[in-house]
C-alpha positions as CSV (number, residue, x, y, z in Angstrom):
1,M,0.0,0.0,0.0
2,S,1.2,3.5,-1.0
3,K,1.7,6.3,1.4
4,L,-1.1,7.7,-0.4
5,D,-3.5,4.9,-0.2
6,A,-2.7,4.6,3.7
7,Y,-3.7,8.3,4.0
8,V,-6.7,8.0,2.4
9,A,-7.9,4.8,4.3
10,E,-6.9,6.2,7.4
11,R,-8.6,9.7,6.7
12,S,-11.7,7.7,5.3
13,K,-11.8,5.7,8.6
14,K,-11.9,8.9,10.4
15,N,-14.2,11.0,8.5
16,P,-17.2,9.3,6.8
17,E,-17.9,12.3,4.4
18,F,-14.5,11.9,3.2
19,A,-14.8,8.6,2.3
20,K,-18.0,9.2,0.4
21,I,-16.3,11.9,-1.6
22,V,-13.4,9.2,-2.4
23,E,-15.7,6.5,-3.5
24,Q,-17.6,8.8,-5.8
25,E,-14.5,10.1,-7.3
26,N,-13.4,6.6,-7.9
27,I,-16.5,5.9,-9.6
28,N,-16.2,9.1,-11.6
29,L,-13.0,7.9,-12.7
30,E,-14.2,4.3,-13.5
31,V,-17.1,5.9,-15.5
32,A,-14.8,8.2,-17.4
33,V,-12.6,5.1,-18.6
34,K,-15.7,3.3,-19.6
35,V,-17.2,6.0,-21.6
36,R,-13.9,7.1,-23.2
37,D,-13.4,3.1,-24.2
38,L,-16.9,2.7,-25.5
39,R,-16.2,5.9,-27.6
40,A,-12.8,4.8,-28.7
41,N,-14.0,1.6,-29.6
42,M,-16.8,3.0,-31.9
43,G,-14.0,5.1,-33.7
44,L,-15.9,8.5,-32.8
45,S,-14.5,11.8,-31.7
46,Q,-16.1,13.5,-28.8
47,R,-18.3,15.8,-31.0
48,E,-19.3,12.9,-33.1
49,F,-20.2,10.7,-29.8
50,A,-21.9,13.7,-28.2
51,N,-24.0,14.2,-31.5
52,L,-25.0,10.5,-31.4
53,I,-26.4,10.7,-28.1
54,G,-27.9,14.2,-28.4
55,K,-25.8,16.0,-25.9
56,P,-22.9,18.8,-26.4
57,Q,-19.6,17.7,-26.6
58,S,-18.5,19.4,-23.3
59,T,-20.8,17.1,-21.5
60,I,-18.6,14.1,-23.0
61,A,-15.3,15.8,-22.1
62,R,-16.6,16.3,-18.5
63,I,-17.6,12.6,-18.2
64,E,-14.5,11.5,-19.7
65,N,-12.1,13.7,-17.5
66,G,-14.0,12.6,-14.6
67,S,-15.3,16.1,-13.4
68,M,-19.0,15.0,-13.7
69,N,-21.0,12.8,-11.9
70,A,-22.6,10.8,-14.7
71,Q,-26.2,10.3,-13.7
72,Q,-28.4,7.0,-14.6
73,K,-30.3,9.2,-17.0
74,I,-27.3,10.1,-19.2
75,L,-25.9,6.5,-19.1
76,S,-29.2,5.1,-20.1
77,E,-29.2,7.6,-23.0
78,I,-25.7,6.5,-24.1
79,A,-26.9,2.9,-23.9
80,Q,-30.0,3.5,-26.1
81,A,-28.0,5.7,-28.5
82,T,-25.2,3.3,-29.2
83,K,-27.1,-0.1,-29.3
84,P,-28.0,-0.1,-33.0
85,T,-24.4,1.0,-34.0
86,F,-22.1,-1.0,-31.8
87,D,-20.8,-4.4,-31.5
88,H,-23.4,-5.8,-28.8
89,S,-21.3,-8.0,-26.9
90,I,-18.3,-5.2,-26.0
91,Q,-21.1,-2.5,-25.7
92,S,-23.0,-4.5,-23.4
93,S,-19.8,-5.3,-21.0
94,I,-18.9,-1.6,-21.0
95,L,-22.3,-0.2,-20.2
96,R,-23.1,-2.8,-17.4
97,S,-19.6,-1.8,-16.0
98,I,-21.0,1.9,-16.4
99,I,-24.4,1.4,-14.7
100,T,-23.0,-0.8,-12.2
101,L,-20.2,1.4,-11.1
102,N,-23.1,4.3,-11.0
103,K,-25.4,2.5,-8.7
104,K,-22.7,2.2,-6.1
105,T,-23.5,5.4,-4.5
106,A,-25.8,8.5,-4.7
107,P,-24.1,11.6,-6.4
108,I,-22.4,13.8,-4.1
109,I,-23.1,17.5,-4.8
110,Y,-20.2,19.9,-4.2
């Protein structure tokens, strides 16, 4: 365990709010990676992917850089929009992971 991991673990034990924030940030990072992988596997730019799901490119950028708590609604929109255009087995695996990660904890507003 690194010094940083030890610090986070110790502080999380002492401060439940800190633990929730750390968990949400970990989820944001995992969702970011999964969404980026999905988009990259489809061979789309952020703008093209955003157009496909009907969202601004800035929304995709915020999800992919982990600065946005992607809500179930937007993840469902991504799943619906990509369903007819992408290999089902890969898409299903990625989207199942995204939805599972997003359900782990309620979004924290800060």
